[in-house]
N, C-alpha and C positions, 0 to 999 in steps of 0.2 A: 141183480142189483138189488132186490129185495133185503137177500140172506144176506149178503153182501154189508149189506146195514145194520141188522142184526145184529149177526158177527162182531161188527165195530162196537156196537151197543154196548154190547153183553161182553165185550173187552175192556172197557172204560168203567164201565159200572164195577166188576170185578177188580179190576184195578185200584179204587176206586173205596171199596171195602177192606182192601186189603193192604191197604195204606193208610189207614185210618188212627191217628194218636192218639191216646188219649193220657195227660199231664195230668198232676195237682203238685199242691206246694203249700204247704201249711210252717210256715213262718214263727207260728205262736199262736194261741189257744186260749179261748177267751170261753166261758160259761156257753155261752149260746154255741161253742160249736157244735157241742151236742145234739142243739134244740132245732137250730136250722133247718138241718136237714144235708150238710155237708159229709157227716160224721154221724157212721149207725152204735151208735154206745149204747155197751150192754152191760150188766151186771156191775160192781160195784164202783162203775165210772166216774170221776169231779172232771172237769173241763176249769182249770183260776189259775189266775198269775203265770198269764201262759204259758204252762203245763196241764199234759192231763193226767192223771193221776189212776192205777187201776184196781187202785184198791183205797176200801174207806180208809182213813185219817182218824188215829186215835183224838177222843173225847179233849179237848185241854184239860189237866190236871188230872187226867181218867189214868190210871196203873193200868187197865186194859187194853189191850193191844186187838185188831181184827183180827180173826184164826178164819182158814180156811174161806176165803175171799177169792174172787175171780174180775177179773175185767177185760172187756174186750171191746176192741173196735176198730172197725171195720168201714172200707170205705164205699160212699155207696151208690156206687155207680159199675156193672158188670164193666171186665176189662178183659176186651178179643184177648187169647190167650195162643191162642193155636189156628192150627200150624206155624205158623211160625212165629218168635216172638225175643225181642231182646231188651228188655231191664236193666236201666239206670236208674240206683239208689242212694238216697243218699238221708242217713238218720245219725241227728242228734240227740242222746237219751242218757238221761244219768238215773241210774237205780241204789236206793242208797233207803237204810233203814231206816226208823224215828228215830228219832232223839233220848237216849236216857234207856235203848229196846235194843234187848240183847236175843231177841228171835233174827230168822232172818229166813230168808225164801221166797224171797223177790224175782223172776227170771222175763222175759220178753223175747215174742218169735214172731217172726215174719211166715203168712203164710197165705196161700193160697187157696181157696175154697169154693169147692161147686155152685153154691150157695151163700145167701147171706142166713139161714138156718144157722141155728147156736152150737143146733145135735152135729154140726159137719167140721166146725168152723174150727 
């Protein structure tokens, strides 16, 4: 009887762990998005006016554009991805050049990384 209860409890706990769901929703961003711990913002990231900027914006009136800058934003909690995973995602994003700029080169990538270490992401 004790073994049966132990097996039943083990099956229940395994089922709970395997059906764990991670969900997050960011309809907008504020300066606090990178400061309150909900996102890990690295590099040249700034958050304001409802959006994230992954590269620095030029100073008003400055002819110099930021060069060789990278920004990275990661979710602050690990997401269990193995052995089974179903991902449903939706992004709204805009990639645009700075006004009066002839330079280009911005882009975006969605990644899974083993840690939030910047060398692996």
